[in-house]
PLY file of the C-alpha trace (Angstrom):
ply
format ascii 1.0
element vertex 593
property float x
property float y
property float z
element edge 592
property int vertex1
property int vertex2
end_header
15.28 -18.60 19.39
16.75 -21.96 20.25
18.04 -24.51 17.82
16.29 -27.83 17.39
19.20 -29.69 18.98
19.14 -29.95 22.74
21.85 -27.96 24.49
23.57 -29.80 27.30
24.63 -27.74 30.28
26.92 -28.72 33.14
25.36 -29.52 36.49
27.78 -27.17 38.19
29.05 -23.67 37.45
31.75 -23.63 34.79
34.77 -21.34 34.78
35.79 -20.34 31.27
39.15 -19.26 29.89
40.21 -15.64 29.92
38.35 -13.60 27.30
36.88 -10.19 26.71
33.49 -9.32 28.13
32.15 -9.16 24.56
33.24 -12.75 24.03
31.63 -13.68 27.35
28.34 -12.28 26.05
28.54 -14.33 22.84
29.51 -17.48 24.75
26.53 -16.90 27.06
24.19 -16.50 24.08
25.50 -19.72 22.59
24.82 -21.51 25.86
21.20 -20.31 25.64
20.91 -21.93 22.21
20.83 -18.67 20.27
21.56 -19.24 16.60
20.60 -15.85 15.09
21.16 -12.28 16.25
19.71 -9.26 14.42
22.23 -6.51 15.04
23.31 -3.08 13.75
26.80 -1.96 14.84
28.04 1.33 16.26
30.80 2.75 18.39
29.50 1.38 21.70
28.74 -2.08 20.32
31.68 -2.73 17.99
33.30 -5.06 20.53
30.14 -7.17 20.54
30.13 -7.40 16.76
33.80 -8.35 16.70
33.01 -11.14 19.13
30.09 -12.31 16.97
32.39 -12.66 13.95
34.22 -15.44 15.84
31.10 -17.45 16.64
30.53 -20.63 14.65
27.04 -21.10 16.13
25.42 -17.70 15.70
24.40 -16.11 12.41
24.44 -12.32 12.65
22.01 -10.59 10.31
22.55 -6.92 9.55
19.28 -4.97 9.18
19.31 -1.58 7.49
17.67 0.13 10.49
17.66 -0.85 14.15
13.87 -0.94 14.24
13.98 -3.32 11.28
16.28 -5.60 13.25
14.01 -5.44 16.28
10.98 -6.46 14.24
12.95 -9.23 12.56
13.53 -10.56 16.05
9.77 -10.23 16.62
8.99 -12.34 13.57
11.50 -14.92 14.75
10.15 -15.03 18.30
6.46 -14.87 17.43
6.75 -17.71 14.92
8.78 -19.99 17.22
7.76 -19.04 20.76
11.42 -18.78 21.76
13.24 -15.62 22.82
14.94 -13.86 19.94
17.79 -11.37 20.11
18.26 -7.91 18.62
21.24 -5.65 19.25
22.13 -1.99 18.77
24.67 0.57 19.82
24.15 3.27 22.45
22.16 6.48 22.08
20.18 6.62 18.82
20.84 2.97 18.06
19.26 1.96 21.35
16.39 4.43 21.13
15.53 3.08 17.68
14.70 -0.19 19.45
12.24 1.41 21.88
9.22 0.87 19.63
10.16 -2.79 19.14
10.53 -3.29 22.89
7.20 -1.58 23.62
5.56 -3.72 20.94
6.94 -6.87 22.55
5.69 -5.72 25.94
2.16 -5.09 24.66
1.92 -8.42 22.82
3.84 -10.54 25.37
6.68 -11.46 23.00
9.90 -13.03 24.41
12.61 -10.63 23.24
16.13 -9.97 24.50
17.36 -6.53 23.41
21.09 -6.00 23.90
22.57 -2.52 23.66
26.02 -1.07 23.91
26.53 1.74 26.40
29.23 4.38 26.85
32.10 3.79 29.25
30.95 3.81 32.87
33.03 6.89 33.63
30.84 8.87 31.18
27.42 7.59 32.27
25.24 10.47 33.44
27.48 13.12 31.86
25.70 13.53 28.52
28.54 11.82 26.70
28.44 11.33 22.93
25.61 8.92 22.06
24.65 8.38 25.70
21.08 7.77 26.81
19.72 6.29 30.03
18.40 3.27 28.18
17.93 1.33 31.40
15.70 4.06 32.77
13.75 4.88 29.64
12.76 1.25 29.04
11.61 0.42 32.58
7.89 0.98 31.79
7.97 -1.29 28.73
9.97 -4.35 29.82
9.66 -7.32 32.14
13.12 -6.36 33.36
16.07 -4.11 32.45
19.74 -4.72 33.24
22.62 -2.25 33.25
25.70 -4.45 33.63
28.24 -2.52 35.74
30.28 -5.51 36.93
31.89 -7.74 34.31
31.47 -10.79 36.53
27.68 -10.39 36.40
27.45 -10.74 32.62
26.97 -14.55 32.32
24.39 -14.55 35.11
22.53 -11.60 33.61
22.23 -13.30 30.21
20.95 -16.50 31.76
18.43 -14.59 33.87
17.32 -12.49 30.90
16.36 -15.51 28.82
14.63 -17.15 31.76
12.58 -14.02 32.47
11.74 -13.38 28.81
10.45 -16.90 28.20
8.72 -17.89 31.44
5.46 -16.81 33.01
3.88 -14.17 30.81
6.55 -13.71 28.11
8.00 -10.30 27.42
11.06 -8.21 26.55
14.24 -7.89 28.61
16.93 -5.25 28.03
20.65 -5.82 28.68
22.65 -2.57 28.50
26.42 -3.16 28.53
29.00 -0.35 28.97
31.98 -0.51 26.65
34.50 -1.03 29.46
32.59 -4.16 30.53
32.76 -5.38 26.94
36.52 -4.80 26.83
37.41 -6.22 30.26
39.49 -9.40 30.09
38.75 -12.05 32.72
37.90 -15.69 33.31
34.07 -15.79 33.52
31.95 -18.10 35.62
28.99 -19.48 33.66
26.24 -20.38 36.14
24.45 -23.71 35.86
21.36 -22.27 37.53
19.90 -18.99 38.67
18.09 -17.83 41.79
15.47 -15.12 41.38
13.59 -14.56 44.65
10.08 -13.35 43.91
10.13 -14.90 40.46
9.45 -18.52 41.24
6.82 -21.11 40.36
3.91 -19.19 41.84
4.64 -16.46 39.28
6.07 -18.42 36.36
3.81 -21.47 36.59
0.85 -20.89 38.91
-1.67 -23.70 39.05
-5.39 -23.32 39.64
-6.87 -25.45 42.39
-9.20 -28.34 41.59
-11.89 -26.53 43.58
-11.66 -23.49 41.30
-11.69 -25.58 38.14
-14.51 -27.83 39.32
-16.58 -24.71 39.93
-15.96 -23.68 36.31
-17.30 -27.04 35.12
-20.38 -26.66 37.33
-20.99 -23.23 35.81
-20.78 -24.70 32.31
-23.24 -27.45 33.20
-25.82 -24.87 34.21
-25.26 -22.37 31.40
-27.65 -21.79 28.51
-25.53 -19.37 26.48
-21.85 -19.97 27.38
-18.89 -18.69 25.36
-15.19 -19.51 25.68
-13.20 -16.31 25.01
-9.55 -17.02 24.18
-6.50 -14.84 23.65
-2.81 -14.74 22.91
-2.02 -16.45 26.20
-3.14 -19.73 24.63
-0.47 -19.39 21.95
2.22 -18.13 24.34
1.63 -21.18 26.55
1.59 -23.62 23.60
-1.86 -24.60 24.85
-3.79 -24.82 21.58
-4.17 -28.59 21.75
-5.44 -28.36 25.32
-7.87 -25.65 24.20
-9.24 -27.81 21.39
-9.67 -30.80 23.67
-11.48 -28.78 26.34
-13.74 -27.05 23.81
-14.80 -30.34 22.27
-15.36 -32.01 25.64
-17.65 -29.21 26.78
-19.15 -28.22 23.43
-18.55 -24.51 24.06
-18.52 -21.99 21.20
-15.06 -20.39 20.95
-14.46 -16.70 20.22
-10.87 -15.51 19.87
-9.05 -12.22 20.04
-6.77 -11.26 17.18
-3.79 -12.28 19.33
-5.31 -15.75 19.71
-6.06 -16.39 16.04
-5.04 -19.89 14.95
-5.19 -21.46 18.40
-8.62 -22.79 17.47
-9.35 -23.87 13.90
-11.32 -21.09 12.19
-13.33 -23.71 10.30
-14.31 -25.77 13.34
-18.10 -25.84 13.78
-17.73 -24.44 17.32
-15.60 -21.55 16.13
-16.94 -18.01 16.23
-13.54 -17.04 14.76
-12.46 -13.67 16.19
-14.45 -10.87 17.72
-13.93 -7.27 18.71
-13.96 -4.01 16.76
-13.81 -5.63 13.30
-14.56 -9.23 14.22
-17.47 -11.46 13.31
-21.00 -10.37 14.07
-21.69 -13.84 15.47
-18.69 -13.66 17.80
-19.55 -10.19 19.08
-23.23 -10.92 19.59
-22.61 -14.30 21.20
-20.23 -12.77 23.76
-22.62 -9.89 24.38
-25.59 -12.21 24.95
-23.70 -14.87 26.89
-24.79 -15.91 30.36
-21.38 -17.45 31.08
-18.14 -16.07 29.66
-14.92 -17.99 30.28
-11.90 -15.84 29.42
-8.74 -17.87 28.90
-5.43 -16.09 28.39
-6.82 -12.70 27.34
-7.00 -9.28 28.98
-10.32 -7.56 28.10
-8.62 -5.08 25.79
-10.65 -2.02 24.76
-10.81 -3.22 21.13
-12.54 -6.35 22.44
-14.89 -4.87 25.02
-16.07 -1.67 23.38
-18.04 0.14 26.07
-17.00 -1.87 29.12
-20.26 -1.67 31.08
-22.13 -3.03 28.04
-19.67 -5.90 27.49
-21.33 -9.23 28.31
-23.61 -7.42 30.76
-25.60 -10.47 31.83
-22.72 -12.95 31.97
-21.07 -14.56 34.93
-17.42 -14.16 34.03
-14.48 -16.49 34.70
-11.02 -15.07 33.99
-8.08 -17.52 33.89
-4.75 -15.78 33.45
-1.10 -16.27 34.37
-0.73 -12.57 35.14
-2.67 -11.81 38.31
-2.42 -8.07 37.63
-4.83 -8.52 34.72
-7.63 -9.66 37.01
-10.29 -6.95 37.39
-8.07 -4.41 35.64
-10.36 -3.67 32.70
-13.47 -5.67 33.55
-14.78 -6.80 36.92
-15.25 -10.57 37.03
-16.86 -12.97 39.47
-14.26 -15.76 39.20
-10.61 -14.64 38.80
-8.32 -17.67 38.57
-4.55 -17.26 38.70
-3.09 -20.07 36.62
-0.89 -21.14 33.78
-3.46 -21.60 31.02
-1.96 -24.82 29.66
-2.24 -26.41 33.08
-5.75 -25.06 33.67
-7.14 -26.32 30.36
-5.46 -29.69 30.70
-6.75 -30.15 34.24
-10.24 -28.96 33.27
-10.36 -31.70 30.63
-9.16 -34.31 33.14
-11.84 -33.28 35.62
-14.50 -33.15 32.90
-13.78 -36.73 31.85
-14.36 -37.84 35.44
-17.44 -35.87 36.41
-19.15 -33.56 33.95
-22.54 -33.40 32.28
-22.23 -31.77 28.88
-24.96 -29.13 28.54
-27.45 -29.14 25.68
-26.46 -26.08 23.67
-28.43 -26.93 20.51
-30.72 -23.91 20.86
-27.75 -21.61 21.48
-25.92 -22.92 18.41
-29.06 -22.52 16.31
-29.01 -18.84 17.18
-25.24 -18.54 16.63
-25.33 -20.35 13.29
-28.17 -18.10 12.17
-25.98 -15.08 12.88
-23.08 -16.69 11.00
-25.25 -17.33 7.96
-26.86 -13.91 7.99
-23.72 -11.85 8.62
-20.59 -13.46 7.11
-17.53 -11.45 6.17
-18.27 -10.23 2.64
-17.31 -7.65 0.02
-18.44 -6.24 -3.33
-16.92 -8.11 -6.28
-18.43 -5.97 -9.02
-15.77 -3.27 -9.31
-11.99 -3.15 -9.16
-9.82 -5.65 -7.30
-10.31 -5.04 -3.59
-7.96 -5.80 -0.73
-10.39 -8.46 0.47
-10.35 -10.23 -2.89
-6.55 -10.19 -3.08
-6.27 -11.70 0.41
-8.95 -14.30 -0.28
-7.19 -15.29 -3.52
-3.89 -15.60 -1.64
-5.61 -17.86 0.88
-6.86 -20.09 -1.91
-3.49 -20.27 -3.66
-1.60 -21.12 -0.45
-4.28 -23.47 0.92
-4.06 -21.43 4.09
-0.65 -22.92 4.88
1.61 -19.86 4.80
2.98 -17.86 7.71
1.44 -14.42 7.28
2.79 -11.16 8.67
1.06 -7.81 8.28
1.49 -4.13 8.66
-1.14 -2.18 10.57
-4.40 -0.84 9.21
-7.23 -2.00 6.97
-5.18 -4.73 5.32
-4.33 -6.10 8.78
-8.02 -6.51 9.65
-8.98 -7.88 6.23
-6.16 -10.40 6.48
-7.64 -11.72 9.72
-11.09 -11.79 8.10
-10.35 -13.44 4.76
-7.27 -15.59 5.42
-8.71 -18.36 7.60
-6.02 -19.27 10.13
-6.13 -22.84 11.38
-2.84 -23.13 13.31
-1.09 -20.95 15.91
1.88 -18.70 15.10
0.79 -18.24 11.49
-0.78 -14.77 11.90
2.00 -12.43 13.03
0.94 -8.85 13.52
1.52 -5.86 15.78
-1.76 -5.77 17.69
-1.37 -4.13 21.09
0.88 -1.28 19.98
-0.26 -1.27 16.33
3.09 -0.37 14.77
3.20 0.52 11.10
6.29 -0.83 9.33
6.12 -4.11 11.24
5.25 -6.47 8.39
8.34 -6.66 6.16
11.01 -7.10 8.86
8.75 -9.51 10.78
8.40 -11.61 7.63
12.17 -11.67 7.23
12.62 -12.88 10.81
9.90 -15.51 10.45
11.48 -16.76 7.23
14.89 -17.04 8.89
13.26 -19.10 11.64
11.33 -21.24 9.12
13.39 -21.41 5.92
11.28 -24.26 4.52
7.93 -22.51 4.99
6.22 -19.95 2.78
6.26 -16.57 4.54
4.26 -13.67 3.11
3.90 -10.10 4.35
0.54 -8.52 3.54
1.11 -4.78 3.71
-0.27 -1.36 2.88
1.57 1.26 0.90
1.89 3.54 3.94
3.19 0.76 6.19
5.59 -0.67 3.65
7.43 2.63 3.19
8.22 2.79 6.90
10.72 -0.07 6.72
11.17 -0.50 2.96
14.96 -0.48 3.43
14.81 -4.03 4.75
14.40 -5.24 1.16
18.18 -4.82 1.08
18.51 -7.21 4.02
16.29 -9.78 2.32
18.31 -9.52 -0.88
21.82 -9.56 0.60
21.04 -12.26 3.18
19.13 -14.34 0.60
15.97 -14.46 2.69
13.01 -15.42 0.50
10.25 -13.50 2.27
7.43 -12.32 -0.02
5.32 -9.16 0.19
1.95 -8.17 -1.22
1.40 -4.41 -1.11
-2.27 -3.48 -1.26
-1.78 0.01 -2.61
-4.70 2.41 -2.15
-2.60 5.60 -2.00
-4.07 6.50 1.38
-3.69 5.77 5.07
-6.73 3.55 4.73
-7.82 2.96 8.31
-7.49 6.62 9.25
-9.36 7.56 6.08
-12.14 5.19 7.14
-12.43 6.95 10.50
-12.44 10.29 8.69
-15.33 9.08 6.54
-17.31 7.85 9.53
-16.57 10.58 12.06
-15.09 13.66 10.33
-17.27 14.11 7.24
-14.46 12.77 5.03
-12.16 15.72 5.73
-8.67 14.48 4.90
-6.18 15.36 7.60
-2.88 14.45 5.91
-4.04 10.93 5.00
-3.51 11.09 1.24
-0.18 9.62 0.13
-0.26 10.80 -3.51
-0.83 14.19 -5.14
-4.03 15.53 -3.55
-4.97 17.23 -6.83
-4.51 14.04 -8.84
-5.50 11.23 -6.51
-4.29 7.85 -7.68
-6.80 5.09 -8.29
-7.08 1.97 -10.43
-8.44 4.29 -13.15
-5.60 6.81 -12.90
-2.36 4.85 -12.91
-0.20 7.84 -13.86
-0.96 9.41 -10.47
0.10 6.40 -8.42
3.26 7.21 -6.54
5.70 5.71 -5.73
6.24 2.82 -8.12
6.94 -0.04 -5.73
8.10 -2.35 -8.49
10.86 0.08 -9.47
11.80 0.57 -5.82
12.04 -3.19 -5.35
14.14 -3.58 -8.47
16.46 -0.90 -7.08
17.09 -3.21 -4.13
17.63 -6.16 -6.48
14.27 -7.68 -5.55
11.83 -8.92 -8.18
8.41 -7.31 -8.40
5.21 -6.99 -10.37
2.22 -4.63 -10.45
-1.35 -5.88 -10.88
-4.31 -3.72 -11.83
-6.74 -6.08 -13.56
-8.63 -8.86 -11.82
-7.78 -11.38 -14.53
-4.07 -10.98 -13.73
-4.33 -11.33 -9.95
-4.26 -15.08 -9.47
-1.41 -15.60 -11.94
0.63 -12.88 -10.24
0.11 -14.44 -6.81
1.25 -17.79 -8.17
4.32 -16.15 -9.69
5.15 -14.56 -6.33
4.75 -17.85 -4.47
6.86 -19.82 -6.91
9.62 -17.23 -7.38
12.96 -18.36 -5.97
13.81 -15.31 -3.91
12.27 -12.30 -2.18
9.43 -10.76 -4.16
7.14 -7.72 -4.04
3.69 -7.88 -5.62
1.92 -4.52 -5.81
-1.85 -4.72 -6.18
-3.65 -1.47 -7.03
-6.89 -1.16 -5.04
-9.46 1.57 -4.39
-9.31 3.70 -1.24
-13.06 3.86 -0.74
-13.52 0.45 0.92
-14.30 0.27 4.65
-13.46 -2.58 7.01
-16.78 -3.92 8.25
-18.21 -4.95 10.65
-17.06 -2.17 12.96
-17.83 -1.26 16.55
-17.13 2.43 16.94
-15.33 3.56 20.06
-17.63 4.00 23.01
-20.30 1.70 21.61
-21.26 -1.89 22.38
-21.40 -5.05 20.29
-25.15 -4.55 19.85
-24.39 -1.26 18.08
-22.01 -2.84 15.57
-21.94 -1.25 12.12
-22.59 -4.00 9.57
-23.15 -2.02 6.35
-21.67 1.26 5.13
-23.51 4.31 6.34
0 1
1 2
2 3
3 4
4 5
5 6
6 7
7 8
8 9
9 10
10 11
11 12
12 13
13 14
14 15
15 16
16 17
17 18
18 19
19 20
20 21
21 22
22 23
23 24
24 25
25 26
26 27
27 28
28 29
29 30
30 31
31 32
32 33
33 34
34 35
35 36
36 37
37 38
38 39
39 40
40 41
41 42
42 43
43 44
44 45
45 46
46 47
47 48
48 49
49 50
50 51
51 52
52 53
53 54
54 55
55 56
56 57
57 58
58 59
59 60
60 61
61 62
62 63
63 64
64 65
65 66
66 67
67 68
68 69
69 70
70 71
71 72
72 73
73 74
74 75
75 76
76 77
77 78
78 79
79 80
80 81
81 82
82 83
83 84
84 85
85 86
86 87
87 88
88 89
89 90
90 91
91 92
92 93
93 94
94 95
95 96
96 97
97 98
98 99
99 100
100 101
101 102
102 103
103 104
104 105
105 106
106 107
107 108
108 109
109 110
110 111
111 112
112 113
113 114
114 115
115 116
116 117
117 118
118 119
119 120
120 121
121 122
122 123
123 124
124 125
125 126
126 127
127 128
128 129
129 130
130 131
131 132
132 133
133 134
134 135
135 136
136 137
137 138
138 139
139 140
140 141
141 142
142 143
143 144
144 145
145 146
146 147
147 148
148 149
149 150
150 151
151 152
152 153
153 154
154 155
155 156
156 157
157 158
158 159
159 160
160 161
161 162
162 163
163 164
164 165
165 166
166 167
167 168
168 169
169 170
170 171
171 172
172 173
173 174
174 175
175 176
176 177
177 178
178 179
179 180
180 181
181 182
182 183
183 184
184 185
185 186
186 187
187 188
188 189
189 190
190 191
191 192
192 193
193 194
194 195
195 196
196 197
197 198
198 199
199 200
200 201
201 202
202 203
203 204
204 205
205 206
206 207
207 208
208 209
209 210
210 211
211 212
212 213
213 214
214 215
215 216
216 217
217 218
218 219
219 220
220 221
221 222
222 223
223 224
224 225
225 226
226 227
227 228
228 229
229 230
230 231
231 232
232 233
233 234
234 235
235 236
236 237
237 238
238 239
239 240
240 241
241 242
242 243
243 244
244 245
245 246
246 247
247 248
248 249
249 250
250 251
251 252
252 253
253 254
254 255
255 256
256 257
257 258
258 259
259 260
260 261
261 262
262 263
263 264
264 265
265 266
266 267
267 268
268 269
269 270
270 271
271 272
272 273
273 274
274 275
275 276
276 277
277 278
278 279
279 280
280 281
281 282
282 283
283 284
284 285
285 286
286 287
287 288
288 289
289 290
290 291
291 292
292 293
293 294
294 295
295 296
296 297
297 298
298 299
299 300
300 301
301 302
302 303
303 304
304 305
305 306
306 307
307 308
308 309
309 310
310 311
311 312
312 313
313 314
314 315
315 316
316 317
317 318
318 319
319 320
320 321
321 322
322 323
323 324
324 325
325 326
326 327
327 328
328 329
329 330
330 331
331 332
332 333
333 334
334 335
335 336
336 337
337 338
338 339
339 340
340 341
341 342
342 343
343 344
344 345
345 346
346 347
347 348
348 349
349 350
350 351
351 352
352 353
353 354
354 355
355 356
356 357
357 358
358 359
359 360
360 361
361 362
362 363
363 364
364 365
365 366
366 367
367 368
368 369
369 370
370 371
371 372
372 373
373 374
374 375
375 376
376 377
377 378
378 379
379 380
380 381
381 382
382 383
383 384
384 385
385 386
386 387
387 388
388 389
389 390
390 391
391 392
392 393
393 394
394 395
395 396
396 397
397 398
398 399
399 400
400 401
401 402
402 403
403 404
404 405
405 406
406 407
407 408
408 409
409 410
410 411
411 412
412 413
413 414
414 415
415 416
416 417
417 418
418 419
419 420
420 421
421 422
422 423
423 424
424 425
425 426
426 427
427 428
428 429
429 430
430 431
431 432
432 433
433 434
434 435
435 436
436 437
437 438
438 439
439 440
440 441
441 442
442 443
443 444
444 445
445 446
446 447
447 448
448 449
449 450
450 451
451 452
452 453
453 454
454 455
455 456
456 457
457 458
458 459
459 460
460 461
461 462
462 463
463 464
464 465
465 466
466 467
467 468
468 469
469 470
470 471
471 472
472 473
473 474
474 475
475 476
476 477
477 478
478 479
479 480
480 481
481 482
482 483
483 484
484 485
485 486
486 487
487 488
488 489
489 490
490 491
491 492
492 493
493 494
494 495
495 496
496 497
497 498
498 499
499 500
500 501
501 502
502 503
503 504
504 505
505 506
506 507
507 508
508 509
509 510
510 511
511 512
512 513
513 514
514 515
515 516
516 517
517 518
518 519
519 520
520 521
521 522
522 523
523 524
524 525
525 526
526 527
527 528
528 529
529 530
530 531
531 532
532 533
533 534
534 535
535 536
536 537
537 538
538 539
539 540
540 541
541 542
542 543
543 544
544 545
545 546
546 547
547 548
548 549
549 550
550 551
551 552
552 553
553 554
554 555
555 556
556 557
557 558
558 559
559 560
560 561
561 562
562 563
563 564
564 565
565 566
566 567
567 568
568 569
569 570
570 571
571 572
572 573
573 574
574 575
575 576
576 577
577 578
578 579
579 580
580 581
581 582
582 583
583 584
584 585
585 586
586 587
587 588
588 589
589 590
590 591
591 592
């Protein structure tokens, strides 16, 4: 979360004037270029908030729930690639950030979570609002700090940002006891840091020319190669290198959801995204490949399906910055430990010197046949569907908005029908799959990009989980928009119930079970999201009829302020294609059973 202006740092350590530890923290954040902090105050963090009020460089945004603030920081970080900051008090304030931290860990998001802690003399004694936040977050962070010595604070902040943003990005926790916040001293701000064990071989490993040349030789001899790309491409800002390498080699490119936008969805070599609800062409191409080059992805279960049936005949290359991912989920023949930006750039350099581009015309004939036969599609004969609403939004925005989502059917349909052409424009909770993510993430992304259109595509179940952040958008004048695709059900779970539990509803209906809401029964639809939005001072509109949809989307886009558009949709639609758990890509469900 750095400003556009370059920050100049001294070549030597700098000793500051006497100040409180809380002021030292703020000064350290300023030196890291932080310009926004998402923070909710409490007894153990009041000193930090008092210090923030004196900063002329940092805007402090008050969420209405700590998790909301954490996901605002997500939207900020995911849309910029820079570490963002959230802050909470001790005890319940800190624990309300746990989901956000775990989400950042799963999706490799650079996040610095700062928490207040009780006085050191009370640590371990079950004091009021005390939790062992250092201990409880250890499994879900790159690193956790409990600052027990005031003199360590400037160094800890500098290390935290370095760790969060280098190598494989991720979250870092800084837990600060209140006595450290209140201590008055002259701090030493370090010009550099020394982290043994966390050096270039970890933060910026480079593949050897021998390894990369072997990859090119494999491509030359392949008949059915596929380049499988993931979120590591976006984290490394390597999308341009990816596009250059793909065009030099002519490889078809299949992305994970985390990697959407790194490769233009409309490029003729694009298979778009594959996995549980991805394209038939992408899934089948990967399954039938004889060479699979995985770049910056981790063979997640939603990608592989049944692991022993995933690309069973392929020779597999896996290039990743995190060596622990090699052979973790899928055994590969060629694990390469490397920064992906370096690897792709060097592959292109080597290819320009000595590479014979393979003839893949027959392979692309097969792939293009699959594309033509099995595109993403939906029935347009009935009520407005979620797919139609998303497709209409894509048309009205020319695909140029930053889109955040909740989690569920709408999340998958967004990836299907909003064709993403640039990185950091599809922002979604994918590894952890956290409902309630969309609205606060949109607010954070809009703060980071005030001149861009930012729209949250959400479900009615998801939206209610952090609906209170409409107040933040209103009071802070943050013009993030939301489309709620309201089907009165927990749609994705309902879909699984239909396919695997004979449609028995296990607490998945959000309205009166005896009077289920639908586009034909408006009186049963509950709650009224337009009235809720108006209660927060946010404009809203409800759409039921197809002929009103496009006009309503245009009104939302053009409205000068935050806006909620509620679109009433049926609950009977299923996200297809779908690979059921335990099955392979060849067993993909294409039509409703």
